[in-house]
C-alpha positions as CSV (number, residue, x, y, z in Angstrom):
1,I,0.3,0.1,0.4
2,L,2.9,2.6,1.0
3,N,4.7,2.0,-2.6
4,T,1.1,2.2,-4.5
5,R,1.2,5.3,-6.7
6,R,-0.1,8.8,-6.1
7,M,-3.4,9.7,-7.7
8,T,-3.2,12.1,-10.3
9,D,-6.4,12.6,-12.4
10,S,-7.7,15.7,-10.8
11,T,-11.7,14.7,-11.0
12,M,-11.1,12.0,-8.6
13,I,-9.2,14.5,-6.8
14,M,-12.4,16.7,-6.4
15,A,-14.1,13.5,-6.0
16,M,-12.2,12.3,-3.0
17,K,-11.9,15.4,-0.7
18,F,-15.8,15.2,-0.9
19,L,-15.9,12.4,0.4
20,G,-13.8,12.8,2.8
21,K,-15.8,15.5,4.1
22,M,-19.0,12.6,3.7
23,E,-16.6,10.3,6.3
24,T,-15.8,13.6,9.1
25,G,-20.0,14.5,9.1
26,M,-21.5,11.4,8.5
27,S,-19.5,9.7,11.4
28,Q,-21.3,12.3,13.7
29,I,-24.5,12.1,12.2
30,M,-25.2,8.9,10.7
31,P,-22.4,6.8,11.6
32,K,-23.8,3.1,10.5
33,S,-23.3,4.7,6.9
34,A,-20.0,5.5,7.3
35,P,-18.0,2.5,7.1
36,H,-19.9,2.8,3.3
37,V,-18.0,6.1,2.5
38,M,-14.8,4.9,4.3
39,Q,-15.0,1.5,2.5
40,R,-15.1,3.8,-1.1
41,I,-12.2,5.7,-0.2
42,I,-10.2,3.1,0.3
43,Q,-11.3,1.0,-3.3
44,L,-10.6,4.6,-5.3
45,S,-7.2,4.6,-3.4
46,L,-6.1,1.3,-4.1
47,S,-7.7,1.3,-8.1
48,H,-7.0,5.3,-8.6
49,G,-3.4,5.8,-6.8
50,M,-3.4,7.2,-2.6
51,S,-4.7,11.4,-2.8
52,P,-4.2,13.6,0.5
53,V,-7.6,11.9,1.4
54,S,-6.4,8.7,1.9
55,P,-5.3,8.4,4.9
56,I,-8.9,9.0,6.3
57,G,-9.7,6.4,5.1
58,F,-7.1,3.9,6.6
59,V,-7.4,5.2,10.3
60,H,-11.3,5.8,10.1
61,L,-10.4,1.8,8.7
62,G,-8.0,1.0,11.8
63,S,-10.4,2.8,13.5
64,Y,-13.8,0.7,12.9
65,I,-11.8,-2.6,13.8
66,A,-10.0,-1.6,17.2
67,K,-14.0,-0.7,17.5
68,L,-14.9,-4.6,16.8
69,G,-12.7,-5.7,19.5
70,D,-9.2,-6.2,17.3
71,I,-7.1,-3.4,19.0
72,S,-4.3,-4.8,17.3
73,E,-5.0,-4.5,13.5
74,G,-6.9,-1.6,14.2
75,Y,-3.2,-0.2,15.4
76,H,-1.8,-1.4,12.5
77,Y,-4.5,0.4,9.6
78,V,-3.9,4.0,12.4
79,K,-0.3,3.3,11.8
80,L,-0.4,3.0,8.2
81,A,-2.4,6.1,7.3
82,H,0.0,8.1,9.9
83,T,2.1,6.6,7.6
84,L,0.9,7.5,4.2
85,L,0.3,11.3,5.7
86,D,4.2,11.9,4.4
87,R,4.0,9.4,1.9
88,V,1.1,11.5,0.1
89,G,3.2,14.7,0.5
90,S,0.3,16.6,2.8
91,R,-0.4,17.2,5.7
92,E,-4.3,18.6,5.5
93,S,-6.0,15.6,6.6
94,A,-3.7,15.3,9.4
95,G,-6.1,16.6,11.6
96,E,-8.5,13.9,11.3
97,V,-5.9,11.6,11.3
98,I,-4.5,11.9,14.7
99,S,-8.3,12.6,16.2
100,F,-9.3,9.8,15.5
101,G,-6.2,7.6,15.3
102,T,-4.9,8.6,18.5
103,P,-7.4,6.6,20.7
104,V,-6.7,3.8,19.3
105,R,-2.8,4.6,19.6
106,A,-3.5,5.2,23.8
107,Y,-4.4,1.4,23.9
108,V,-0.9,0.7,21.9
109,E,1.1,3.0,23.5
110,P,1.8,5.1,27.4
111,L,-1.6,6.9,28.0
112,Q,0.3,9.4,29.0
113,A,2.5,9.7,25.8
114,A,0.2,9.9,23.7
115,L,-1.9,13.0,24.9
116,K,0.8,15.2,23.0
117,Y,-0.6,13.6,20.0
118,H,-3.9,16.3,19.8
119,D,-1.9,19.0,20.3
120,E,0.1,18.1,17.3
121,G,-3.5,17.7,15.3
122,Y,-5.3,20.6,17.0
123,A,-1.4,22.3,15.3
124,A,-2.2,20.4,12.0
125,S,-5.8,21.3,11.6
126,M,-5.4,24.8,12.2
127,A,-2.6,25.2,10.1
128,S,-5.2,23.7,7.1
129,G,-8.6,25.9,8.2
130,D,-10.5,22.8,9.2
131,I,-11.8,24.0,12.4
132,I,-13.6,21.1,13.3
133,Q,-11.3,18.9,13.7
134,A,-9.3,21.5,15.6
135,A,-12.3,21.8,17.9
136,F,-12.3,17.7,18.0
137,N,-8.9,17.4,19.0
138,I,-8.9,20.0,21.9
139,M,-12.0,18.0,23.1
140,C,-10.4,14.8,23.1
141,S,-7.5,16.0,25.0
142,C,-9.3,16.9,27.5
143,S,-11.0,14.0,27.7
144,S,-7.5,12.3,28.1
145,S,-5.9,14.1,30.1
146,F,-9.0,13.5,32.9
147,V,-8.8,9.8,31.6
148,A,-4.7,9.8,32.3
149,G,-5.0,11.4,35.4
150,V,-3.4,14.3,35.3
151,N,-3.3,17.1,37.9
152,L,-7.3,18.2,38.1
153,Q,-6.2,22.1,38.1
154,T,-4.1,21.5,34.4
155,T,-7.1,19.9,33.5
156,R,-9.4,22.0,34.9
157,D,-7.5,25.0,33.2
158,K,-6.9,23.0,29.9
159,C,-11.1,22.3,29.6
160,A,-11.7,26.4,30.2
161,E,-9.5,27.4,27.4
162,S,-11.1,25.0,25.3
163,S,-15.0,25.5,26.6
164,K,-13.7,29.7,25.9
165,F,-12.3,28.3,22.5
166,L,-15.8,26.6,21.3
167,Y,-17.9,29.1,22.9
168,E,-16.4,32.2,20.7
169,R,-16.7,30.2,17.3
170,K,-20.2,29.0,18.6
171,M,-19.3,25.9,18.4
172,M,-22.4,24.5,20.8
173,I,-23.0,21.5,20.4
174,F,-19.1,21.2,21.2
175,M,-19.4,23.1,24.0
176,T,-22.0,21.4,26.0
177,Q,-20.1,18.4,25.2
178,L,-17.2,19.4,26.4
179,N,-18.9,21.6,29.4
180,C,-20.2,17.3,31.1
181,L,-16.2,16.7,31.5
182,H,-15.7,20.0,32.6
183,H,-18.6,19.6,35.5
184,S,-17.4,16.5,36.4
185,V,-13.2,17.9,36.2
186,L,-15.1,20.8,38.9
187,K,-16.7,18.3,41.7
188,L,-14.1,16.3,41.8
189,S,-11.7,19.4,42.5
190,G,-13.3,20.0,45.5
191,T,-15.3,23.4,43.0
192,D,-19.3,22.1,43.1
193,E,-19.8,24.3,40.9
194,K,-21.4,24.0,36.5
195,P,-19.9,25.3,34.1
196,Q,-20.0,29.5,32.2
197,R,-21.6,30.4,29.7
198,V,-24.5,27.8,30.0
199,S,-27.4,28.8,28.1
200,A,-31.2,28.2,27.3
201,E,-29.3,26.2,23.6
202,E,-27.2,24.3,25.5
203,E,-30.1,23.1,27.6
204,K,-31.9,22.3,24.3
205,I,-29.0,20.8,22.9
206,L,-28.4,18.4,26.1
207,T,-31.8,16.9,26.1
208,T,-32.2,16.5,22.3
209,N,-28.6,15.7,20.9
210,K,-28.1,11.6,21.5
211,S,-24.3,12.3,21.3
212,V,-24.4,14.9,23.8
213,K,-26.8,13.0,26.0
214,R,-24.2,9.7,26.1
215,T,-21.4,12.1,26.9
216,Y,-24.0,13.7,30.1
217,N,-25.7,10.2,31.2
218,Y,-21.8,8.8,31.6
219,Q,-20.0,11.3,33.3
220,K,-22.8,12.0,35.8
221,A,-22.7,8.1,36.8
222,L,-19.4,7.6,37.2
223,I,-18.9,11.0,39.2
224,S,-21.7,9.4,41.0
225,F,-20.0,5.8,41.1
226,T,-16.6,8.3,42.8
227,F,-18.8,9.7,45.3
228,R,-21.1,7.0,46.3
229,I,-23.8,8.1,45.3
230,Y,-24.5,4.2,44.1
231,D,-28.5,4.7,43.7
232,D,-27.5,7.9,41.0
233,S,-24.9,5.8,39.5
234,K,-27.6,2.9,38.5
235,H,-29.8,5.5,37.3
236,Y,-27.1,6.8,34.9
237,S,-25.7,4.0,33.7
238,E,-29.4,2.8,32.0
239,K,-29.8,6.2,30.4
240,Y,-26.5,5.6,29.2
241,L,-27.0,2.3,27.6
242,D,-30.6,3.7,26.3
243,C,-28.9,6.7,24.3
């Protein structure tokens, strides 16, 4: 695969860019259909040559394989996607490759070491003008810091800074999702308060967006269990599984 020729057909290159954007959107709103787009990206890459979008197909393949339980094989394709970034001579898809590949890498590589990848993903996304992947990388960085046991004060500050970044760019769904984590960090650090800028729009997102509801219920279940409020933990766990 690494020695596959480069894609040169301009029409095919544009088609690949369209598929790359579709993959990103569908992984959020139509996750069951997203693998079909991923499969098409890989098929076209093998048939017509590698393009700057090709790494996206392979990193999503690695992510899906890992979700199905084969971490080793998924990690193989994630590493392949990273290597392809250099082979295709373009870093325009680096932010997405890093944001989707790092959770898989964190299963194999030391979690603390994997934290820096999202910082690289954020920088690459901003450099290419991909604000969505920049936002996704900083959210994943906050979440990974929390799971890795990074100092709570450091994680709290990172969440606050990231929330400000999302608020300034009117990325309300991402911000609402991040605030679920931020609230857990505040509670664990002894500050039982809600993050700032909780608006009516956020409250609506919290009740209507399935992905955000899953994050909210997961964080509520986790924090209730941590403080030994087991009835609440059971309640939110059941709601999380129902989402």
